N, C-alpha and C positions, 0 to 999 in steps of 0.2 A: 503494500499499501504506499502509496506518496506520502512522505511526513512534509511537512512546513514546520518551520521556525518564525514567531511571529512575535515583534517586542509589543507591546501596548502599554496605554496609560489609563489610570481610570481615577476618580475620586471616591475617598470610602467611603463617604458620609450616604448614610442611610443602608449600608450592607452589611451584612452578618460575616465579615473578611472572604476573604478571598473561597474556601473550601464549600462543596456542596453539602445543604446540610437537606433534611427531609423539612420540608414545611416553611423555610426560610428565605430567603432571596439573598445570593451570591453573586461575587463575580464571575466565577467559575462555572455557574450554573446559568448566569445570561451568557455569556459567552458561546458557551453550548447550545444552549437553544436559537442564537442566533443564526450558529452554523448550520443546525440539521437543517434551518427552512432550506439551503440554496442546495444543501449536499446532500438533501436527500435519505438520512441513512442517519443512524443512532451516532454521536460525536463525544470522544474524551478527551478533555484538553488537560495539559498535566505543564504546572507552574515550577519557576526557578524557587519559588521560596511563596507559603502560603502567607499572606498578611490579615492581622487581626481585623476585627471589626473596627471602621473609621479612619485607618492607615490606609493611603494611598498611594498610586505608581506613577513615575516619569520614567520608567525604562523596566518592567518587568518583562520577563521573556515567555514565553510557551510555547510547547509543541504540540502536532496535532497529527494525525493520520485519518487521509479518507481514500477512499473507495477509488474517486477517480483523481486524473490528471487533471488539476488546473492552473493556470497561468497566476504566479503571486499576486499580480495588480489586481485581478478579479478575486479572487478570496479576500483580497482586502478591500477591493471595494464593496463587494457583495455584503462583509461581514459589518461595515462601519455602516453602512445601510439600514441593514436590518437591526443595530444595538440603535441607532438614530429614531427610527420609526417607529421603537418600543420605548422613547424616552431612556436610555441608559446614557450614564455621563461615564464609557465606555470608549476609547478609540485607539485602532490596528495605528501604529506609525510603520511598521515594516513586515515585511512578508517575504521569504524566501524557500525555497524548496532546500534538503539539505537529506544529509544521505539519512536510512535508518538509525544509525549508530551514535545521530547526536539525541541527548536527551537534554530537557531543559532543565533538569534540578540534579542528574548526577554528573551532568560534561563540565559543569559552572567550575569556574574557579578562585572569583570572587564577587562577593555582592556589597553595595555601596549604599548606604543609606544616606539620610538626611532628615536631622530634625532640628525645627521651624521654634525659635521661641519670641514675641512679641514682648521686649521690653519696654513697657511706658504707661503713664498712669489711667490716659482716658481706653475705656472698653473695647472691644475690638468689634468691626461692621462688616467690610467687605472679608474681612480674614477671618471670622468665624468659621470655626471647623476647619480651619487650616492653618492654625500654628494654636499653641501654649502661650495665651497670657499670662503674663505675672506685671503686676503693678510695680514692685519695688522694687530698685537698684539692684544689677546682678554684677560681678566682676568678674568678665570673661578670659581675664590676664589668669586669673588665680582658677578659674575653672580647670582651663588648657594647663595646669603644671599641673593639677591633680591628677586628668586625668591620663597623664602620661606613667601613674605606676600601675594601670591597666591595659599597658600595652604587652603585646608578647603571647606568652602562655598560659595561662590560668586556670584551675575550677572556680568557675563560674556561678555553682553552687547559690550563690547568695544570690546573684545579678538574672535568675530564671523564676518564669511561673513557677509554681506547686503544680501544675498539671502540663508540665513542658513531658515530651516522651520521648525524648531524645535520650539512650542510651546509658552517652555519657557528659557529662560537665563541664569536661575541657575545651576549653575552643581556646585560637590562635587569634587577637585581632590585633590589626596588621596599623591602622589607624584611628585615633580617636582624637580632633584635632577640635577644637573650641574660639569659634572667630566671632568678634561684630561683624556685621556686613554693612552696616548704617547706623544711624544714629540710634534706631528702635529694636532693633531685628539681632537676633545672635542664634548663629548655626552651630550643631556639631553633626563633622560629619563621622562616619563608624566605619571601617571596611573589616570583611574578612572572609575566608572561605567561606564559611557558615555561622552560623548564630543560632543562639539559645530561644527560646519561644519566651517571650517579652524581655528578651537583656538590652535591647537597643533601647529601649523607654525606661527600663530599670537603671541603666548606668545616667543616662541624662536625670533621672530626676534626684539620683543622689549626686550628682553634680551638681543639682540646683541649690543642694545643701552647703556645697562650699559656696557660690556663687553669693547667697547668701550671708555667709559669716557664719554658719549655724556648723560647719563643720571645716576640718581643717583637711589638709592632703595626708595627712597622717588617718587619719578618722576616716578616710575611706578606702586605706587600704587597708585597718584593720576593718573594714569591713568586707574588703576582697577576701581577706586572709581566713574570717570566723566559718566560711564554709555556711553560713544561715542564712535563710532567707529573709528572716525579721531584722538582721543586721542592714538590710537593705531599706535605701530612702524611699520615701515615695514612687509609685510606679507614675513618669510622664503620661498625660492624656493620649488617645490614640492620636489625635486629629491633627498633630505636627508634625507626626512621623510618616517620611515619603521613602521607597526605597526610588533610588534614581538609574540603579545599573546593575548588570550583571556581566562578567565575563567571561569569555570564553579561548582566552588564548592570545596571540599575534595577532590574529586577525580581526580581533575587536579594538 
């Protein structure tokens, strides 16, 4: 069966995450239903990573097998048209035919996330459900300095959901950068081959405690080494998190 690699973006607001769930609206289900309308057969799409309810994507990668060979442009056009007709804020950015050895999840070498914080007194309007609003000042320099103790290979038990199904809590974090992009916005960039459930949001919530002076770098380090979920800071809300890209090697 012909296999297609697709890069998609979506607004996760109002969806119960990526994964198909009985009786709930998900990103996966919405794409599958759209593709089934033109493919005329059951379709199963597979993603590089499962995003939680309310999390957005700018560069999610999926793969799908179709019974008939289609031109990539036709797959993109038909899927986008049917998603738009159904009112879904999901868009296919690119499609390419790939060998059946390609797997959106298992072939991925890196995953990159961005977390957005709007740091101002005034509440959010157009950025509602797009970022975490924090009204009191945060020190992004202290946050970035503290974040470096999390770089490398660690047991991230403290920073993963109790519902996480990963067999091991050990992950290698390649990048964790905190920077202020303008007067009111702070972004946290996280890159790794793979992440645990709620790991990025847990890291951001703990870094927020450093930014507002409640924690020091040493406190963050102690939380890391505690290997105890109770030692984690507050989990940052889903609305500020974006899956920005997935890397598959030199081609990317």
